[in-house]
A tleap script that builds the chain and sets N, CA, C and O, in Angstrom:
source leaprc.protein.ff14SB
mol = sequence {
  NMET ALA ALA GLY ALA SER VAL ALA GLY MET
  THR ASP SER LYS PRO ARG PRO ASP PRO SER
  PRO GLU THR LEU ARG VAL PHE ASP PRO PRO
  LEU CYS CYS SER THR GLY VAL CYS GLY PRO
  ASP VAL ASP PRO GLU LEU VAL ARG PHE ALA
  ALA ASP ILE ARG TRP LEU GLU GLY ARG GLY
  VAL ARG VAL GLU ARG HIE ASN LEU SER HIE
  GLU PRO GLN ALA PHE ALA ARG SER PRO GLN
  VAL ALA ALA ALA PHE ARG ARG ARG SER ILE
  ALA ALA LEU PRO VAL VAL LEU VAL GLY GLU
  ARG PRO LEU ARG GLU GLY ALA TYR PRO SER
  ARG ALA GLU LEU ALA ALA SER LEU GLY LEU
  THR ALA ASP ALA GLY ALA GLU GLU VAL PRO
  ALA PRO HIE ALA THR THR SER CYS ALA LEU
  GLY LEU HIE CGLY
}
set mol.1.N position { 14.512 79.770 41.195 }
set mol.1.CA position { 14.938 78.312 41.491 }
set mol.1.C position { 15.931 78.293 42.365 }
set mol.1.O position { 16.888 79.067 42.401 }
set mol.2.N position { 15.621 77.106 43.305 }
set mol.2.CA position { 16.096 76.608 44.407 }
set mol.2.C position { 17.315 76.104 44.192 }
set mol.2.O position { 17.336 75.524 43.107 }
set mol.3.N position { 19.080 76.049 45.158 }
set mol.3.CA position { 20.315 75.051 44.505 }
set mol.3.C position { 19.829 74.139 44.851 }
set mol.3.O position { 19.137 73.835 45.823 }
set mol.4.N position { 20.489 73.282 43.368 }
set mol.4.CA position { 20.176 71.608 43.103 }
set mol.4.C position { 18.969 71.789 42.171 }
set mol.4.O position { 19.046 70.832 41.401 }
set mol.5.N position { 17.718 72.643 41.789 }
set mol.5.CA position { 16.932 72.384 41.160 }
set mol.5.C position { 17.266 72.138 39.723 }
set mol.5.O position { 18.294 72.693 39.333 }
set mol.6.N position { 16.714 71.537 39.003 }
set mol.6.CA position { 17.069 71.042 37.808 }
set mol.6.C position { 16.195 71.406 36.568 }
set mol.6.O position { 14.969 71.296 36.561 }
set mol.7.N position { 17.073 71.927 35.340 }
set mol.7.CA position { 15.833 72.423 34.451 }
set mol.7.C position { 16.280 71.417 33.633 }
set mol.7.O position { 17.492 71.267 33.794 }
set mol.8.N position { 15.697 70.474 32.619 }
set mol.8.CA position { 16.400 69.517 31.564 }
set mol.8.C position { 17.633 68.400 31.644 }
set mol.8.O position { 18.387 67.794 30.883 }
set mol.9.N position { 17.252 68.566 33.518 }
set mol.9.CA position { 17.980 67.367 33.858 }
set mol.9.C position { 19.268 68.334 33.992 }
set mol.9.O position { 20.242 67.601 34.162 }
set mol.10.N position { 19.616 69.550 33.984 }
set mol.10.CA position { 20.414 70.362 34.479 }
set mol.10.C position { 20.447 70.942 35.789 }
set mol.10.O position { 19.654 71.775 36.228 }
set mol.11.N position { 21.945 70.168 36.687 }
set mol.11.CA position { 21.699 70.557 38.047 }
set mol.11.C position { 22.644 71.779 38.205 }
set mol.11.O position { 23.259 72.198 37.224 }
set mol.12.N position { 22.794 72.476 39.687 }
set mol.12.CA position { 23.734 73.108 40.371 }
set mol.12.C position { 23.621 73.521 41.431 }
set mol.12.O position { 22.570 74.110 41.681 }
set mol.13.N position { 24.501 73.407 42.344 }
set mol.13.CA position { 24.308 73.499 43.151 }
set mol.13.C position { 24.852 75.026 44.505 }
set mol.13.O position { 24.588 75.451 45.630 }
set mol.14.N position { 25.630 75.252 43.446 }
set mol.14.CA position { 26.738 76.803 43.899 }
set mol.14.C position { 25.320 78.275 43.295 }
set mol.14.O position { 24.906 78.725 42.227 }
set mol.15.N position { 25.037 78.529 44.987 }
set mol.15.CA position { 23.731 79.833 44.768 }
set mol.15.C position { 24.370 80.538 43.702 }
set mol.15.O position { 25.474 80.308 43.208 }
set mol.16.N position { 23.485 81.484 43.387 }
set mol.16.CA position { 24.439 82.951 42.037 }
set mol.16.C position { 24.415 84.140 43.073 }
set mol.16.O position { 23.462 83.957 43.831 }
set mol.17.N position { 24.936 85.008 43.311 }
set mol.17.CA position { 24.637 86.170 43.814 }
set mol.17.C position { 23.468 87.662 42.833 }
set mol.17.O position { 24.271 88.373 42.228 }
set mol.18.N position { 22.882 87.868 42.740 }
set mol.18.CA position { 21.954 88.346 42.137 }
set mol.18.C position { 23.333 89.211 41.570 }
set mol.18.O position { 24.341 89.634 42.137 }
set mol.19.N position { 22.815 89.250 40.079 }
set mol.19.CA position { 23.672 90.544 39.306 }
set mol.19.C position { 22.480 91.835 39.685 }
set mol.19.O position { 21.291 91.760 39.993 }
set mol.20.N position { 23.493 93.119 39.487 }
set mol.20.CA position { 22.805 94.393 39.904 }
set mol.20.C position { 21.742 94.875 37.991 }
set mol.20.O position { 21.458 94.297 36.942 }
set mol.21.N position { 21.659 95.478 38.274 }
set mol.21.CA position { 20.445 95.897 37.162 }
set mol.21.C position { 20.668 96.528 36.218 }
set mol.21.O position { 19.994 96.824 35.232 }
set mol.22.N position { 22.373 96.902 36.758 }
set mol.22.CA position { 22.768 97.177 35.160 }
set mol.22.C position { 23.198 96.049 34.688 }
set mol.22.O position { 23.828 96.451 33.709 }
set mol.23.N position { 23.280 95.175 34.691 }
set mol.23.CA position { 23.679 93.992 34.084 }
set mol.23.C position { 23.118 93.276 33.206 }
set mol.23.O position { 22.330 92.446 33.660 }
set mol.24.N position { 23.279 93.312 31.807 }
set mol.24.CA position { 22.527 92.598 31.238 }
set mol.24.C position { 23.428 90.912 30.753 }
set mol.24.O position { 24.598 90.581 30.562 }
set mol.25.N position { 22.441 90.405 30.728 }
set mol.25.CA position { 22.377 88.908 31.051 }
set mol.25.C position { 22.050 87.961 29.385 }
set mol.25.O position { 20.995 88.128 28.773 }
set mol.26.N position { 23.008 87.143 28.955 }
set mol.26.CA position { 22.314 87.089 28.133 }
set mol.26.C position { 22.374 85.291 27.629 }
set mol.26.O position { 23.505 84.821 27.502 }
set mol.27.N position { 21.380 84.525 27.410 }
set mol.27.CA position { 21.195 83.162 27.448 }
set mol.27.C position { 21.029 83.209 26.352 }
set mol.27.O position { 20.010 83.714 25.882 }
set mol.28.N position { 22.339 82.502 25.346 }
set mol.28.CA position { 22.009 82.327 24.395 }
set mol.28.C position { 21.985 80.771 23.800 }
set mol.28.O position { 22.522 79.897 24.480 }
set mol.29.N position { 21.357 80.421 22.516 }
set mol.29.CA position { 21.436 79.128 22.151 }
set mol.29.C position { 22.832 78.490 22.120 }
set mol.29.O position { 23.875 79.063 22.434 }
set mol.30.N position { 22.688 77.064 21.644 }
set mol.30.CA position { 23.758 76.322 21.589 }
set mol.30.C position { 24.585 77.370 20.443 }
set mol.30.O position { 23.972 77.772 19.454 }
set mol.31.N position { 25.933 77.733 20.671 }
set mol.31.CA position { 26.043 78.559 19.379 }
set mol.31.C position { 27.871 78.307 19.343 }
set mol.31.O position { 28.527 78.218 20.381 }
set mol.32.N position { 28.665 78.194 17.524 }
set mol.32.CA position { 30.087 77.566 17.692 }
set mol.32.C position { 30.841 77.906 18.694 }
set mol.32.O position { 31.485 77.053 19.305 }
set mol.33.N position { 30.887 79.546 19.097 }
set mol.33.CA position { 31.666 80.090 19.844 }
set mol.33.C position { 30.899 80.795 20.755 }
set mol.33.O position { 29.672 80.720 20.824 }
set mol.34.N position { 31.794 81.655 21.634 }
set mol.34.CA position { 30.911 82.493 22.763 }
set mol.34.C position { 30.112 84.023 21.969 }
set mol.34.O position { 29.514 84.984 22.453 }
set mol.35.N position { 30.303 83.816 21.228 }
set mol.35.CA position { 29.269 84.793 20.413 }
set mol.35.C position { 28.006 84.320 19.175 }
set mol.35.O position { 26.843 84.719 19.226 }
set mol.36.N position { 28.438 83.601 18.340 }
set mol.36.CA position { 28.631 82.705 17.520 }
set mol.36.C position { 28.833 83.725 16.307 }
set mol.36.O position { 27.912 83.819 15.497 }
set mol.37.N position { 29.930 84.457 16.143 }
set mol.37.CA position { 30.588 84.911 15.065 }
set mol.37.C position { 31.115 84.776 14.374 }
set mol.37.O position { 31.724 85.769 13.977 }
set mol.38.N position { 31.363 83.303 13.558 }
set mol.38.CA position { 32.508 82.628 13.623 }
set mol.38.C position { 31.575 81.598 12.548 }
set mol.38.O position { 30.434 81.169 12.380 }
set mol.39.N position { 32.931 81.554 11.983 }
set mol.39.CA position { 32.758 80.151 10.431 }
set mol.39.C position { 32.258 81.178 9.068 }
set mol.39.O position { 32.352 82.393 8.892 }
set mol.40.N position { 31.619 79.914 8.116 }
set mol.40.CA position { 31.658 81.388 6.621 }
set mol.40.C position { 30.530 81.341 6.695 }
set mol.40.O position { 30.102 81.768 5.622 }
set mol.41.N position { 29.289 80.924 7.680 }
set mol.41.CA position { 27.567 81.077 7.141 }
set mol.41.C position { 27.493 82.810 8.282 }
set mol.41.O position { 26.307 83.118 8.400 }
set mol.42.N position { 28.133 83.511 8.791 }
set mol.42.CA position { 28.123 84.169 10.212 }
set mol.42.C position { 25.844 84.312 9.930 }
set mol.42.O position { 25.236 84.090 8.883 }
set mol.43.N position { 25.395 84.632 10.963 }
set mol.43.CA position { 24.096 85.259 10.642 }
set mol.43.C position { 24.191 86.580 11.648 }
set mol.43.O position { 24.551 86.730 12.816 }
set mol.44.N position { 23.613 87.591 10.456 }
set mol.44.CA position { 23.757 88.748 10.600 }
set mol.44.C position { 23.467 89.826 11.447 }
set mol.44.O position { 23.893 90.978 11.524 }
set mol.45.N position { 22.303 88.901 12.311 }
set mol.45.CA position { 21.701 89.532 13.692 }
set mol.45.C position { 22.736 88.750 14.869 }
set mol.45.O position { 22.398 88.624 16.046 }
set mol.46.N position { 24.009 88.275 14.329 }
set mol.46.CA position { 24.635 87.801 15.455 }
set mol.46.C position { 25.750 88.741 15.551 }
set mol.46.O position { 26.171 89.060 16.663 }
set mol.47.N position { 26.264 89.210 14.481 }
set mol.47.CA position { 26.948 89.739 13.885 }
set mol.47.C position { 26.017 91.689 14.701 }
set mol.47.O position { 26.370 92.291 15.715 }
set mol.48.N position { 25.260 91.938 14.047 }
set mol.48.CA position { 24.347 93.458 14.817 }
set mol.48.C position { 24.377 93.068 16.857 }
set mol.48.O position { 24.251 93.959 17.698 }
set mol.49.N position { 24.466 92.374 17.013 }
set mol.49.CA position { 23.786 91.789 18.281 }
set mol.49.C position { 25.025 91.810 19.018 }
set mol.49.O position { 24.964 91.891 20.245 }
set mol.50.N position { 26.247 91.740 18.382 }
set mol.50.CA position { 28.361 91.702 18.752 }
set mol.50.C position { 28.163 93.066 18.777 }
set mol.50.O position { 27.678 93.431 19.847 }
set mol.51.N position { 28.364 93.950 17.984 }
set mol.51.CA position { 28.458 94.853 18.023 }
set mol.51.C position { 27.757 95.979 18.957 }
set mol.51.O position { 28.571 96.826 19.325 }
set mol.52.N position { 26.111 96.233 19.541 }
set mol.52.CA position { 25.334 96.551 21.137 }
set mol.52.C position { 25.653 96.210 21.674 }
set mol.52.O position { 25.357 96.923 22.633 }
set mol.53.N position { 26.771 94.699 22.377 }
set mol.53.CA position { 27.043 94.400 23.093 }
set mol.53.C position { 28.028 95.476 23.454 }
set mol.53.O position { 27.985 96.080 24.526 }
set mol.54.N position { 29.300 95.781 22.106 }
set mol.54.CA position { 30.272 96.514 22.197 }
set mol.54.C position { 29.581 97.479 22.864 }
set mol.54.O position { 29.699 97.780 24.051 }
set mol.55.N position { 28.503 98.177 21.652 }
set mol.55.CA position { 28.242 99.884 22.661 }
set mol.55.C position { 27.850 99.906 23.855 }
set mol.55.O position { 27.732 101.008 24.392 }
set mol.56.N position { 27.593 98.904 24.474 }
set mol.56.CA position { 27.351 98.631 26.286 }
set mol.56.C position { 28.022 99.203 27.176 }
set mol.56.O position { 28.085 100.057 28.060 }
set mol.57.N position { 28.748 97.983 26.300 }
set mol.57.CA position { 30.479 97.865 27.274 }
set mol.57.C position { 31.125 99.328 27.275 }
set mol.57.O position { 31.626 99.956 28.208 }
set mol.58.N position { 30.982 99.612 26.158 }
set mol.58.CA position { 31.477 101.185 26.077 }
set mol.58.C position { 31.145 101.812 26.630 }
set mol.58.O position { 32.139 102.429 27.012 }
set mol.59.N position { 30.066 102.343 27.197 }
set mol.59.CA position { 29.297 102.981 28.087 }
set mol.59.C position { 29.231 102.275 29.251 }
set mol.59.O position { 28.428 102.906 29.937 }
set mol.60.N position { 29.622 101.303 29.890 }
set mol.60.CA position { 29.899 100.806 31.450 }
set mol.60.C position { 29.252 99.879 31.736 }
set mol.60.O position { 29.477 99.513 32.890 }
set mol.61.N position { 28.284 99.105 31.046 }
set mol.61.CA position { 27.280 98.461 30.804 }
set mol.61.C position { 28.144 97.270 31.253 }
set mol.61.O position { 29.193 97.035 30.653 }
set mol.62.N position { 27.670 96.371 32.475 }
set mol.62.CA position { 28.334 94.727 32.543 }
set mol.62.C position { 27.477 93.959 31.297 }
set mol.62.O position { 26.541 94.311 30.579 }
set mol.63.N position { 27.965 93.217 31.369 }
set mol.63.CA position { 26.803 92.173 30.434 }
set mol.63.C position { 27.612 90.497 30.546 }
set mol.63.O position { 28.819 90.361 30.348 }
set mol.64.N position { 26.935 89.650 30.800 }
set mol.64.CA position { 27.183 88.548 31.355 }
set mol.64.C position { 26.905 87.669 30.133 }
set mol.64.O position { 25.687 87.780 29.995 }
set mol.65.N position { 27.281 86.993 29.331 }
set mol.65.CA position { 26.933 86.090 28.312 }
set mol.65.C position { 27.702 84.439 27.965 }
set mol.65.O position { 28.852 84.074 27.722 }
set mol.66.N position { 26.035 83.575 28.132 }
set mol.66.CA position { 25.828 82.671 28.953 }
set mol.66.C position { 25.350 82.078 27.097 }
set mol.66.O position { 24.642 82.610 26.242 }
set mol.67.N position { 26.269 80.571 27.112 }
set mol.67.CA position { 26.077 80.100 25.427 }
set mol.67.C position { 25.977 78.358 26.611 }
set mol.67.O position { 26.555 77.818 27.555 }
set mol.68.N position { 24.088 78.030 25.064 }
set mol.68.CA position { 24.367 76.945 26.003 }
set mol.68.C position { 25.006 75.298 25.441 }
set mol.68.O position { 24.703 74.220 24.931 }
set mol.69.N position { 25.617 75.762 25.756 }
set mol.69.CA position { 26.656 74.522 24.222 }
set mol.69.C position { 27.506 74.040 25.937 }
set mol.69.O position { 27.673 72.902 26.376 }
set mol.70.N position { 27.952 75.558 26.666 }
set mol.70.CA position { 29.241 75.466 27.155 }
set mol.70.C position { 28.974 76.135 28.824 }
set mol.70.O position { 29.914 76.698 29.384 }
set mol.71.N position { 28.020 76.043 29.310 }
set mol.71.CA position { 27.484 76.600 30.442 }
set mol.71.C position { 25.938 76.434 30.839 }
set mol.71.O position { 25.055 77.285 30.952 }
set mol.72.N position { 25.915 74.784 31.044 }
set mol.72.CA position { 24.027 74.716 30.503 }
set mol.72.C position { 23.641 75.113 32.337 }
set mol.72.O position { 22.476 75.391 32.621 }
set mol.73.N position { 24.652 75.096 33.372 }
set mol.73.CA position { 24.651 75.400 34.551 }
set mol.73.C position { 23.877 77.236 34.428 }
set mol.73.O position { 22.947 77.555 35.168 }
set mol.74.N position { 24.331 77.979 33.644 }
set mol.74.CA position { 23.484 79.145 34.242 }
set mol.74.C position { 22.978 79.594 33.839 }
set mol.74.O position { 22.928 80.789 34.133 }
set mol.75.N position { 21.987 78.986 32.618 }
set mol.75.CA position { 20.418 78.495 32.673 }
set mol.75.C position { 19.636 77.929 33.388 }
set mol.75.O position { 18.414 77.838 33.269 }
set mol.76.N position { 20.529 77.394 34.412 }
set mol.76.CA position { 19.446 76.125 35.512 }
set mol.76.C position { 19.735 77.414 37.218 }
set mol.76.O position { 18.909 77.546 38.121 }
set mol.77.N position { 20.582 77.857 37.167 }
set mol.77.CA position { 20.074 78.862 37.762 }
set mol.77.C position { 19.524 80.210 38.004 }
set mol.77.O position { 19.543 81.013 38.937 }
set mol.78.N position { 18.798 80.135 36.265 }
set mol.78.CA position { 17.962 81.405 36.165 }
set mol.78.C position { 16.756 80.821 36.214 }
set mol.78.O position { 16.243 79.898 35.581 }
set mol.79.N position { 16.275 81.759 37.372 }
set mol.79.CA position { 14.485 81.201 37.536 }
set mol.79.C position { 14.021 81.690 36.237 }
set mol.79.O position { 13.517 80.794 35.560 }
set mol.80.N position { 14.048 83.273 35.485 }
set mol.80.CA position { 13.969 83.243 34.577 }
set mol.80.C position { 14.193 82.574 32.736 }
set mol.80.O position { 13.726 82.951 31.661 }
set mol.81.N position { 14.821 81.824 33.000 }
set mol.81.CA position { 15.537 81.405 32.032 }
set mol.81.C position { 14.575 79.383 31.955 }
set mol.81.O position { 14.300 78.629 31.022 }
set mol.82.N position { 14.473 79.339 32.820 }
set mol.82.CA position { 13.592 77.885 33.151 }
set mol.82.C position { 12.734 78.086 33.007 }
set mol.82.O position { 12.403 77.583 31.933 }
set mol.83.N position { 11.594 78.828 33.652 }
set mol.83.CA position { 10.783 78.962 33.169 }
set mol.83.C position { 10.237 79.459 31.856 }
set mol.83.O position { 9.054 79.129 31.766 }
set mol.84.N position { 10.574 79.993 31.017 }
set mol.84.CA position { 11.548 80.145 29.146 }
set mol.84.C position { 11.615 78.800 28.594 }
set mol.84.O position { 11.119 78.572 27.491 }
set mol.85.N position { 12.118 78.003 29.189 }
set mol.85.CA position { 12.595 76.405 28.805 }
set mol.85.C position { 11.058 76.253 29.025 }
set mol.85.O position { 10.166 76.309 28.178 }
set mol.86.N position { 11.004 76.132 29.814 }
set mol.86.CA position { 9.441 75.241 30.238 }
set mol.86.C position { 8.330 75.595 29.471 }
set mol.86.O position { 7.453 74.734 29.387 }
set mol.87.N position { 8.189 76.442 29.006 }
set mol.87.CA position { 6.811 76.817 28.227 }
set mol.87.C position { 7.245 76.699 26.587 }
set mol.87.O position { 6.302 76.472 25.828 }
set mol.88.N position { 8.458 76.821 26.037 }
set mol.88.CA position { 8.733 77.113 24.788 }
set mol.88.C position { 10.011 76.545 24.241 }
set mol.88.O position { 10.405 76.694 23.085 }
set mol.89.N position { 10.767 75.714 25.431 }
set mol.89.CA position { 12.218 74.710 24.917 }
set mol.89.C position { 12.887 75.471 24.745 }
set mol.89.O position { 12.987 76.478 25.445 }
set mol.90.N position { 14.017 75.027 23.055 }
set mol.90.CA position { 15.001 75.747 23.026 }
set mol.90.C position { 14.377 77.185 22.113 }
set mol.90.O position { 15.116 78.169 22.144 }
set mol.91.N position { 13.342 77.282 21.494 }
set mol.91.CA position { 13.153 78.501 21.023 }
set mol.91.C position { 12.782 79.595 21.895 }
set mol.91.O position { 12.480 80.772 21.700 }
set mol.92.N position { 12.900 78.828 22.951 }
set mol.92.CA position { 12.735 80.636 23.811 }
set mol.92.C position { 14.490 81.552 23.726 }
set mol.92.O position { 14.718 82.757 23.623 }
set mol.93.N position { 15.114 80.786 23.788 }
set mol.93.CA position { 16.229 81.378 23.776 }
set mol.93.C position { 16.915 82.497 21.976 }
set mol.93.O position { 16.686 82.458 20.767 }
set mol.94.N position { 17.595 83.138 22.725 }
set mol.94.CA position { 17.937 83.818 23.112 }
set mol.94.C position { 16.682 84.290 24.972 }
set mol.94.O position { 15.509 84.578 25.214 }
set mol.95.N position { 17.610 84.138 25.523 }
set mol.95.CA position { 16.920 85.379 26.538 }
set mol.95.C position { 17.738 86.090 27.051 }
set mol.95.O position { 18.849 85.574 27.173 }
set mol.96.N position { 17.570 87.555 27.571 }
set mol.96.CA position { 17.874 88.687 27.024 }
set mol.96.C position { 17.329 88.913 28.686 }
set mol.96.O position { 16.100 88.914 28.758 }
set mol.97.N position { 18.133 89.126 30.177 }
set mol.97.CA position { 17.398 89.461 31.247 }
set mol.97.C position { 18.240 90.992 30.983 }
set mol.97.O position { 19.319 91.026 30.392 }
set mol.98.N position { 17.480 92.357 31.583 }
set mol.98.CA position { 18.601 93.180 33.070 }
set mol.98.C position { 18.428 93.220 34.077 }
set mol.98.O position { 17.610 94.076 34.413 }
set mol.99.N position { 18.883 92.594 34.897 }
set mol.99.CA position { 19.499 92.486 36.432 }
set mol.99.C position { 18.367 90.578 36.327 }
set mol.99.O position { 18.440 89.510 35.718 }
set mol.100.N position { 17.591 91.161 37.232 }
set mol.100.CA position { 16.466 89.607 36.949 }
set mol.100.C position { 15.305 90.137 35.851 }
set mol.100.O position { 14.435 89.337 35.507 }
set mol.101.N position { 15.309 90.806 35.586 }
set mol.101.CA position { 13.925 91.286 34.414 }
set mol.101.C position { 13.847 91.090 33.252 }
set mol.101.O position { 14.604 91.841 32.637 }
set mol.102.N position { 13.122 90.234 32.440 }
set mol.102.CA position { 13.021 89.480 31.294 }
set mol.102.C position { 13.288 91.221 30.598 }
set mol.102.O position { 12.885 92.191 31.240 }
set mol.103.N position { 13.944 91.376 29.358 }
set mol.103.CA position { 13.940 91.822 28.321 }
set mol.103.C position { 13.224 91.372 26.811 }
set mol.103.O position { 12.222 91.867 26.296 }
set mol.104.N position { 14.034 90.338 26.328 }
set mol.104.CA position { 13.310 89.817 25.001 }
set mol.104.C position { 13.910 87.788 25.631 }
set mol.104.O position { 14.687 87.188 26.374 }
set mol.105.N position { 12.582 87.553 24.406 }
set mol.105.CA position { 12.894 85.863 24.333 }
set mol.105.C position { 12.489 85.831 23.231 }
set mol.105.O position { 11.776 86.683 22.701 }
set mol.106.N position { 12.939 84.740 22.707 }
set mol.106.CA position { 13.386 84.187 21.139 }
set mol.106.C position { 13.763 85.020 20.302 }
set mol.106.O position { 13.429 84.775 19.142 }
set mol.107.N position { 14.348 85.929 20.481 }
set mol.107.CA position { 14.865 86.918 19.638 }
set mol.107.C position { 16.043 88.016 20.481 }
set mol.107.O position { 15.925 88.481 21.615 }
set mol.108.N position { 17.267 88.238 19.414 }
set mol.108.CA position { 17.901 89.233 20.410 }
set mol.108.C position { 17.313 90.657 19.768 }
set mol.108.O position { 17.105 91.049 18.620 }
set mol.109.N position { 17.143 91.255 21.163 }
set mol.109.CA position { 16.606 93.206 21.438 }
set mol.109.C position { 17.775 93.641 19.984 }
set mol.109.O position { 18.724 93.142 19.380 }
set mol.110.N position { 16.975 94.825 19.977 }
set mol.110.CA position { 18.182 96.149 19.106 }
set mol.110.C position { 18.441 96.748 20.074 }
set mol.110.O position { 18.319 96.558 21.284 }
set mol.111.N position { 18.809 97.490 19.461 }
set mol.111.CA position { 19.808 98.599 20.133 }
set mol.111.C position { 18.517 99.861 20.619 }
set mol.111.O position { 18.874 100.603 21.534 }
set mol.112.N position { 17.824 99.976 20.339 }
set mol.112.CA position { 17.314 100.515 20.690 }
set mol.112.C position { 16.218 100.507 21.897 }
set mol.112.O position { 15.746 101.495 22.458 }
set mol.113.N position { 15.905 98.970 22.179 }
set mol.113.CA position { 15.221 98.173 22.576 }
set mol.113.C position { 16.208 98.020 24.426 }
set mol.113.O position { 15.813 97.904 25.586 }
set mol.114.N position { 17.501 98.104 23.801 }
set mol.114.CA position { 18.877 97.727 25.101 }
set mol.114.C position { 18.815 98.799 25.746 }
set mol.114.O position { 18.555 98.840 26.949 }
set mol.115.N position { 19.160 100.296 24.669 }
set mol.115.CA position { 19.234 101.231 26.091 }
set mol.115.C position { 18.263 101.984 26.152 }
set mol.115.O position { 18.687 102.987 26.726 }
set mol.116.N position { 16.948 102.162 25.854 }
set mol.116.CA position { 15.709 102.312 26.836 }
set mol.116.C position { 15.718 101.854 27.982 }
set mol.116.O position { 15.765 102.552 28.996 }
set mol.117.N position { 15.668 100.430 27.952 }
set mol.117.CA position { 15.885 99.160 29.050 }
set mol.117.C position { 17.155 99.390 30.373 }
set mol.117.O position { 16.935 98.750 31.401 }
set mol.118.N position { 18.541 100.344 30.341 }
set mol.118.CA position { 19.054 100.328 30.780 }
set mol.118.C position { 19.660 101.964 30.817 }
set mol.118.O position { 20.773 102.488 30.771 }
set mol.119.N position { 18.234 102.430 30.926 }
set mol.119.CA position { 18.304 104.462 31.049 }
set mol.119.C position { 19.343 104.586 29.588 }
set mol.119.O position { 20.377 104.286 30.186 }
set mol.120.N position { 19.781 104.789 28.244 }
set mol.120.CA position { 21.071 105.658 27.654 }
set mol.120.C position { 20.125 105.512 26.343 }
set mol.120.O position { 19.192 104.800 25.971 }
set mol.121.N position { 21.084 106.852 25.743 }
set mol.121.CA position { 19.972 106.866 24.606 }
set mol.121.C position { 20.625 106.489 23.681 }
set mol.121.O position { 21.679 107.116 23.587 }
set mol.122.N position { 20.362 105.107 22.318 }
set mol.122.CA position { 21.034 104.882 21.700 }
set mol.122.C position { 21.596 106.214 20.890 }
set mol.122.O position { 21.261 107.388 21.048 }
set mol.123.N position { 22.366 105.762 20.157 }
set mol.123.CA position { 23.667 106.694 18.681 }
set mol.123.C position { 22.363 106.525 17.542 }
set mol.123.O position { 21.582 105.573 17.524 }
set mol.124.N position { 22.351 107.402 16.847 }
set mol.124.CA position { 21.641 106.737 15.737 }
set mol.124.C position { 22.835 107.314 14.612 }
set mol.124.O position { 23.291 108.410 14.285 }
set mol.125.N position { 23.120 105.314 14.096 }
set mol.125.CA position { 24.193 105.085 13.132 }
set mol.125.C position { 25.452 104.965 13.837 }
set mol.125.O position { 26.442 104.829 13.117 }
set mol.126.N position { 25.673 104.992 15.415 }
set mol.126.CA position { 27.002 104.503 15.821 }
set mol.126.C position { 27.269 103.140 15.198 }
set mol.126.O position { 26.496 102.207 14.980 }
set mol.127.N position { 28.978 103.321 14.899 }
set mol.127.CA position { 29.157 102.221 15.055 }
set mol.127.C position { 28.632 101.214 14.234 }
set mol.127.O position { 28.107 100.188 14.667 }
set mol.128.N position { 28.786 101.536 12.907 }
set mol.128.CA position { 28.589 101.097 11.748 }
set mol.128.C position { 28.972 98.993 11.887 }
set mol.128.O position { 29.794 98.839 12.790 }
set mol.129.N position { 28.723 98.136 11.487 }
set mol.129.CA position { 29.353 96.828 11.999 }
set mol.129.C position { 29.261 96.437 10.822 }
set mol.129.O position { 28.137 96.135 10.422 }
set mol.130.N position { 30.571 96.307 9.784 }
set mol.130.CA position { 31.472 95.844 8.596 }
set mol.130.C position { 30.587 94.339 8.358 }
set mol.130.O position { 29.812 93.931 9.223 }
set mol.131.N position { 30.734 93.884 7.567 }
set mol.131.CA position { 30.324 92.715 6.919 }
set mol.131.C position { 31.264 91.630 7.381 }
set mol.131.O position { 32.387 92.044 7.095 }
set mol.132.N position { 31.384 90.178 8.085 }
set mol.132.CA position { 32.542 89.312 8.400 }
set mol.132.C position { 32.253 89.028 6.849 }
set mol.132.O position { 31.385 89.380 6.050 }
set mol.133.N position { 33.516 88.141 6.804 }
set mol.133.CA position { 34.605 87.443 5.732 }
set mol.133.C position { 33.998 86.039 5.948 }
set mol.133.O position { 34.083 85.578 7.087 }
set mol.134.N position { 33.467 85.394 5.101 }
set mol.134.CA position { 33.356 83.953 4.697 }
set mol.134.C position { 34.709 83.146 4.900 }
set mol.134.O position { 34.713 81.960 5.230 }
set mol.135.N position { 35.979 83.969 4.650 }
set mol.135.CA position { 36.749 83.558 5.480 }
set mol.135.C position { 37.858 83.761 6.654 }
set mol.135.O position { 39.083 83.773 6.533 }
set mol.136.N position { 37.163 83.897 7.684 }
set mol.136.CA position { 37.276 84.753 8.941 }
set mol.136.C position { 37.226 83.569 9.440 }
set mol.136.O position { 36.883 82.674 8.667 }
set mol.137.N position { 37.650 83.097 11.306 }
set mol.137.CA position { 37.191 81.497 11.812 }
set mol.137.C position { 36.339 82.249 13.096 }
set mol.137.O position { 35.627 81.540 13.807 }
set mol.138.N position { 36.452 83.790 13.371 }
set mol.138.CA position { 35.324 84.231 13.519 }
set mol.138.C position { 35.253 85.719 13.559 }
set mol.138.O position { 35.986 86.388 14.288 }
set mol.139.N position { 34.596 86.087 12.975 }
set mol.139.CA position { 34.964 87.520 12.069 }
set mol.139.C position { 34.831 88.779 13.719 }
set mol.139.O position { 34.455 88.371 14.818 }
set mol.140.N position { 35.091 89.706 13.537 }
set mol.140.CA position { 35.302 90.742 14.400 }
set mol.140.C position { 36.392 91.050 15.191 }
set mol.140.O position { 36.943 92.119 15.455 }
set mol.141.N position { 36.645 89.624 15.598 }
set mol.141.CA position { 37.313 89.030 17.058 }
set mol.141.C position { 36.799 89.462 17.782 }
set mol.141.O position { 37.208 90.303 18.583 }
set mol.142.N position { 35.783 89.014 17.697 }
set mol.142.CA position { 34.188 88.191 19.371 }
set mol.142.C position { 34.187 87.303 19.844 }
set mol.142.O position { 33.226 86.892 20.494 }
set mol.143.N position { 35.704 86.437 19.622 }
set mol.143.CA position { 35.316 85.088 20.058 }
set mol.143.C position { 35.515 84.919 21.642 }
set mol.143.O position { 35.036 83.821 21.923 }
set mol.144.N position { 35.954 85.461 22.651 }
set mol.144.CA position { 35.416 86.186 23.396 }
set mol.144.C position { 36.975 85.115 24.509 }
set mol.144.O position { 37.143 85.340 25.707 }
savepdb mol mol.pdb
quit
């Protein structure tokens, strides 16, 4: 999408450099915080994905994560995300890209999918994720 183009009324005039193929780009639906792992009713899928992100970062993968509530311009700058929005609206989220290549749309990928798409080997049973407590404001300290 060209600079200044709009998606659902969003515009952006700054060109963005292409991410490297090793960059995982996550475009989240509107979440209460940067990971959605907060509040009294934490979605276990978000907890799992947050742990998978930490696992990737521990292996040197660069991760960019964008929340629609906080960074709508990032959604407007990505041709893949803009196309997903045109097709499915908010149901397209999350959109997960490896570099500019689509990996998953509408759901978070598994650790095995992430590893395969990035040329890594998923460790079986690595980094078990504790269940978040309802009294925490942002479980696992992942509020970025």
